[in-house]
N, C-alpha and C positions, 0 to 999 in steps of 0.2 A: 324380953329380948327375942323371943320366938315370934312375937307379933310384929316387931320391927323388921325382923328378917323376912317375914311373910309379906309385909307391906312393900318392902324394898323389892322382893322377888316379883310381887304382883305388878308393881310399877315398872320394873325392868321388863317384865314379860309383855306388858301393854305397850311400852315404848318399842320393844323388839317387834311385836305384832304390827304396830302402826308402820314402823320402818319397813318391815317385810311387805306389807300391803302397798306402800308407796313404791318400793322397788319393783314389786309385781306389776303395778299399774304402769310404771315407767317402761319396763321391758315389754309389756303387752302393747303399749302405744308404738314402740320402736318396731316390733314385729308386724303390727298392722300397717304401719307406714311402708315397711319393706315389702309387704305383700302387695300393697297398692302399686308401688313402683315396679315390682316384678310383673304385675298384671299389665300395666301400661307398656312396659318394655316388650312383653310377649305380644301384645296387641300390635305394637308398632312393627315388630319383627314379622308378624303374620301379614300385615299390610304390605310391607316391602317384598315379602316372598310372593304374595299374590301378584303384585305389580311386575316383579321379575318374570314370573311364569306367564303373565299376560303378554309381556314384551317378547318372550321366547316364542309363544304361540303365534303372535303377530308376524314375527320374522319367518317362522315356519310357513305360515299361510302365504306370505309374500313370495317365498321361494317356490311354493307349490304352483302359484299362478303366474310365475315369471314367464314361462313359455307362451301362455295365452296372451299375456300383456305384450310381449315382443311381437307376437303375430298380429295383434290388434294395432299396435303402433306401426308395423310395417305396411298395414293396409292404407294408412293415411300418409299423405305427403305434405310437409310443411313448406311454405313459400320460401323459407330460408334454406331449404335443403332439397332441391328438385333433382340434383345430379344422380342420386341412386335410382330414381324413377327413369331418367333418360338412359342410364347405363343398362337398366333392366330391359328396356325396349330394344336397345341396340344388341344386347346379348341374345334376345329372342330371335332377332333377325339373323344374327350370325349362326345360331343353333339350327335354323331352318335352311341355311345355305342361300339366303337372300342378301343381295347388296342393298344396304339401306343408307339413307341420309336424312337427318332431321333438318328440315328447311326452316321452320320457325317455331318459336315457343312464345307463350305469353299468357297473361291472366285475362280471363273473359271480362267483358265490360261490366257484368254484374258482380265481379270480384268473388265469386263463390266456386269457380272451377278454373282449371289450368288447361290451356289449349296447346296441342302439339300437332304440327303439320310435318309429315314425312313422306318421302318418296322411296319406293323399293323396286327392285328389278330382280327377276329370276324366273324359274319355271312357274306355271300356274299352280302346280301342286305345292310348291314351296311357299308361294305367296298365300295360298289358302291355309297352309299350316301356320304361317305367321298370324293371319287373321284369327285363327282358332286359338292360338296361344295368347294373343292380346285379349280376346273375349274372356278367356278363362284365367287371366292373371290375377294376382293377389289384390290388384287395384280395381276400383270401381270405375270402369271406362265406358264411354259412350262414343260410338262412331258418328261424328257429325256429317262426314262426307267420306265416301270410299269410291275411287274411280280406278277400276282394273281394266286394262286394255292390252291388246297385243301390240308389241313394239314394231318398229320398222325393220328390225333385224329378222330376216325370214326364218332361217333355221341354223342351228348350231350342231355341228357334228361332234358326237362324243363316242369314243370307243369304236365299235364295229358298226359304223353307219347308223347308229341310233340318233335320230334327229329330235331335238327338243326346241319348241318355239319359245322365244324370249317374251316375257310379259313385264309390263311396268304397272305400278300401282301408286296412287296418291291417296294418302289418308289424312283426314283431320280428326284427331281424337280429343275428346274432352275428358279430363280426369275429374271425376265427381268427388272422389275422396281426397279433397284438397283443403288444407287449412291455411288461410291467408294470414 
């Protein structure tokens, strides 16, 4: 009877051992699969975090260069939007105390520049200031023609007998920083 009990115990122990091994293998496989999924999830998370940081860095870089971009864009005039350029020229004339009139505008025959013809009148000093402002403007300008002459009005009295001679000027200006 003792041998039967020992045989039953041995068989039961072997069955228990095999069952324990199978449970161990099953649990080990589940843990390994979870570890792989965790690794893939962490890798995906790292990729998304890197992309998010890259996007933030790009936005930050764009914000840093925004003033330079605006300055560069203000240098060029598009054919669809020449009004700010013309307003700038008129403002320069008003700032110098010169009466100005834009006579004609148009695109050059080669279609790579914009032509403006204008007349101005005022003191020689003010007309010279206007020419200097135009030369030093944010736009790339070229004077095609400039004709400055004394007008028929002899003298103008200002204040206590200070006399200033009236001058007139005709300019033809080519805008080189033009995008058609």
